[in-house]
C-alpha positions in Angstrom: -224.2 32.0 79.6 -224.4 28.6 81.4 -228.2 27.9 81.9 -228.2 24.8 83.6 -225.9 21.9 85.0 -226.5 17.6 84.6 -224.7 14.9 86.4 -225.2 11.5 85.0 -227.6 9.4 87.0 -224.6 6.8 86.8 -223.1 8.8 89.3 -225.0 7.1 91.9 -225.8 10.6 93.8 -222.0 11.0 94.7 -219.7 13.7 93.6 -216.9 11.0 93.0 -215.0 11.2 89.5 -218.2 12.6 88.3 -218.4 15.6 85.6 -221.7 18.0 85.3 -222.3 19.0 82.1 -223.8 22.5 81.3 -226.1 23.7 78.8 -226.0 27.4 77.3 -226.7 29.1 73.9 -224.8 26.7 71.3 -222.3 25.7 73.9 -221.8 22.6 76.1 -219.5 23.1 79.3 -218.0 20.4 80.9 -216.9 20.9 84.6 -215.4 18.3 87.7 -218.1 18.6 90.7 -215.6 17.5 92.6 -213.7 21.0 92.2 -216.0 23.0 91.2 -214.5 26.8 91.6 -211.6 25.4 89.1 -213.5 26.2 86.1 -215.0 24.2 82.7 -214.2 23.3 79.7 -216.7 25.1 77.1 -217.3 23.7 73.5 -219.4 24.0 70.9 -222.6 22.1 70.4 -220.9 20.3 67.3 -216.8 20.1 68.5 -219.1 18.6 71.6 -220.9 16.2 69.8 -217.5 15.1 67.9 -215.8 14.4 70.9 -218.8 12.5 72.4 -218.9 10.5 69.3 -214.4 9.6 69.8 -215.9 8.7 73.2 -218.5 6.5 72.1 -216.2 4.9 69.4 -213.5 3.7 71.9 -210.7 6.1 70.2 -209.5 7.6 73.8 -209.5 4.5 75.6 -206.3 3.9 77.3 -204.3 1.1 76.4 -203.1 0.0 79.7 
């Protein structure tokens, strides 16, 4: 069960191109602010931490 949802302070109060992160007991959920009804991606905390570390390394950056 997700107990709270959080949005980045960098989103400027709007919901354009934002995601929300929800927390629960040993899980983290991610959902699109523009389409909350579409569902959420639920990851265990270790997988979420690995995902965030990979993003910070730039390993997932698009090569345009």
